[in-house]
C-alpha positions in Angstrom: -111.0 -76.9 82.8 -113.3 -78.7 85.5 -111.7 -82.0 85.6 -108.2 -80.6 86.0 -109.0 -78.7 89.3 -110.6 -81.6 91.0 -107.6 -83.7 90.1 -104.8 -81.3 91.5 -107.0 -81.0 94.8 -106.8 -85.1 94.8 -103.2 -85.1 94.5 -102.4 -82.0 96.7 -104.6 -83.9 99.4 -102.8 -87.2 98.8 -99.4 -85.7 99.3 -100.5 -84.1 102.2 -101.7 -87.4 103.6 -98.5 -88.9 102.5 -96.3 -86.5 104.5 -98.7 -86.8 107.7 -98.1 -90.6 107.6 -94.6 -90.4 106.8 -94.4 -87.7 109.9 -96.4 -90.2 112.4 -94.3 -93.1 111.3 -91.0 -91.3 112.0 -92.5 -90.0 115.3 -93.3 -93.6 116.7 -89.8 -94.6 115.7 -88.2 -91.8 117.3 -90.3 -92.3 120.6 -89.9 -96.5 120.3 -86.0 -95.8 119.9 -85.8 -93.3 122.9 -87.6 -96.0 125.2 -85.5 -98.5 124.0 -82.4 -96.3 125.2 -83.7 -96.0 128.7 -85.4 -99.3 129.0 -83.2 -102.0 131.3 -83.4 -105.3 132.8 -84.6 -105.3 136.5 -81.5 -106.5 137.4 -79.0 -103.8 135.7 -81.5 -100.6 136.1 -79.7 -98.1 137.8 -81.5 -97.6 141.1 -84.0 -94.5 141.7 -86.3 -93.8 144.9 -89.0 -94.5 143.6 -90.9 -96.9 141.0 -93.9 -95.5 139.6 -96.7 -98.6 138.9 -99.3 -97.8 136.2 -102.8 -99.0 136.6 -103.8 -102.1 133.9 -107.1 -102.9 135.2 -109.2 -104.9 137.6 -111.4 -108.0 137.3 -115.2 -107.8 138.1 -113.9 -109.0 141.9 -111.9 -105.8 142.1 -108.5 -108.1 142.1 -105.9 -107.3 139.4 -105.7 -108.5 135.9 -102.6 -110.4 135.1 -100.9 -107.6 133.1 -101.5 -105.5 136.9 -100.0 -108.3 138.7 -97.1 -108.6 136.9 -96.4 -104.7 137.2 -96.9 -104.9 140.7 -94.2 -107.9 141.2 -92.2 -106.6 138.8 -92.0 -103.5 141.1 -91.6 -105.9 144.2 -88.4 -107.5 142.7 -87.2 -103.8 142.2 -87.8 -103.1 145.6 -86.6 -106.5 147.5 -83.3 -105.9 145.2 -82.7 -102.5 146.9 -83.2 -100.3 143.5 -86.2 -98.1 145.0 -87.1 -97.2 148.3 -90.8 -96.2 148.0 -93.5 -97.8 145.1 -96.0 -95.3 143.5 -99.1 -97.2 142.6 -100.9 -94.9 140.6 -104.4 -95.9 139.0 -108.0 -95.4 138.7 -110.2 -94.8 141.4 -113.7 -93.0 139.5 -116.1 -94.8 141.5 -116.2 -96.6 144.8 -116.2 -100.1 143.2 -113.2 -99.3 140.8 -110.2 -98.6 143.2 -106.8 -99.5 141.0 -104.5 -98.3 143.7 -105.9 -100.3 146.2 -105.9 -103.5 144.7 -102.1 -103.2 143.8 -101.6 -102.2 147.4 -103.3 -105.2 148.1 -101.4 -107.6 146.0 -97.9 -105.9 146.8 -98.7 -106.5 150.8 -99.2 -110.2 149.8 -96.0 -110.2 148.2 -93.9 -108.8 151.2 -93.6 -105.2 150.4 -94.1 -102.9 153.7 -97.2 -100.6 153.9 -95.1 -97.7 154.8 -93.1 -98.2 151.3 -96.3 -98.1 149.2 -97.7 -94.8 148.2 -101.0 -94.3 146.3 -102.2 -92.0 143.6 -106.0 -92.7 143.6 -106.1 -90.0 140.6 -103.9 -91.8 138.0 -106.8 -92.5 135.1 -104.2 -92.1 132.5 -100.6 -92.3 131.9 -100.3 -88.2 131.2 -101.8 -88.1 135.0 -99.9 -90.3 136.4 -96.6 -89.1 135.2 -97.8 -85.3 135.8 -99.0 -85.8 139.3 -96.0 -88.3 140.3 -94.5 -84.6 139.5 -96.2 -82.0 140.9 -98.2 -83.6 143.8 -95.9 -86.0 144.8 -92.6 -84.6 144.1 -91.3 -87.2 141.9 -88.0 -86.1 140.2 -86.3 -89.6 139.3 -88.0 -92.9 138.9 -88.1 -96.1 137.5 -91.5 -97.0 135.6 -92.6 -100.5 135.9 -95.1 -101.7 132.9 -94.9 -103.7 129.8 -93.1 -103.2 126.7 -96.0 -101.9 124.4 -96.6 -99.6 127.2 -93.2 -98.2 127.7 -92.5 -96.1 124.7 -95.2 -93.9 125.9 -94.9 -94.1 129.5 -91.2 -93.1 129.5 -92.1 -90.0 126.7 -94.4 -88.7 129.0 -92.7 -89.0 132.2 -89.7 -87.5 131.1 -91.3 -84.9 129.1 -92.8 -83.8 132.4 -90.2 -83.3 134.7 -89.8 -87.0 135.8 -85.8 -88.4 134.6 -87.0 -91.7 134.4 -85.9 -95.1 133.3 -88.0 -98.3 132.4 -87.9 -101.8 133.3 -90.6 -104.1 131.5 -92.8 -106.0 133.3 -93.5 -109.1 130.8 -93.4 -111.8 132.9 -95.6 -114.2 131.1 -96.8 -114.8 127.7 -99.8 -112.9 126.8 -102.3 -114.4 123.9 -101.2 -112.7 120.7 -104.8 -111.4 120.5 -104.1 -108.8 123.2 -100.8 -107.9 122.3 -101.9 -106.9 118.6 -104.8 -105.4 120.2 -102.7 -103.3 123.0 -99.9 -102.7 120.4 -102.3 -101.1 117.6 -104.1 -98.8 121.0 -100.5 -97.8 121.4 -100.1 -95.9 117.9 -102.7 -93.4 118.4 -102.1 -92.9 121.8 -98.5 -92.2 121.7 -99.3 -89.8 119.2 -102.0 -88.2 121.5 -99.7 -88.0 124.3 -96.8 -86.0 122.4 -99.8 -83.4 121.4 -101.0 -83.2 125.3 -97.0 -83.2 126.6 -96.2 -80.1 123.8 -99.3 -78.0 123.2 -102.3 -78.9 124.8 -101.8 -79.4 128.4 -105.2 -81.2 129.1 -106.6 -80.4 133.0 -106.7 -83.0 135.4 -106.9 -84.0 139.1 -104.5 -82.2 141.3 -104.9 -81.1 144.8 -102.6 -80.4 147.6 -98.8 -81.8 147.0 -98.2 -84.7 148.9 -94.2 -85.2 148.8 -93.1 -88.5 149.2 -89.5 -87.7 150.3 -90.6 -84.1 152.5 -87.1 -83.2 153.1 
């Protein structure tokens, strides 16, 4: 009698674990498929007035990492191709010594993008923050999201869930190391699941402020 009860509990726990893992896997697949249906090459992506460029880290000297350079360069290509009118650079500016949006702007200026067509969001600390603030601070209702393939599913899910009708363009402009790709893709698994929870249930607090619509009219 005493051995059957623990065995039953273990079986129930195992079944619940299998169900949870299966549901998580199906959810991840659904998000990835959803993203692929909304992802385009830069040449055939439908135009939108704004491209949202997500932060991706800085070197110690404050310059953008290769991943971030590729995002800004891809957004600049969209701008010069007439696909977008403005670039919304959304990144982390937690301290005076770490300013992703300013570094992104500087790199875009070097590529020839006019300063008046670059908008900076200094409080885009996470993808959720960037999407939410794009909608409710900058008044963006439609956008092209510029980021790498590993990040596009989460970005597209969140922005569309938060009221920004979005398509995606991959910023994979170079061969990244296998180690980096493995790390990034593994990190996205829990990040996507957390994003689904945040967008649908928890709605985490974030830095807001007064509205600053990119297109006031």
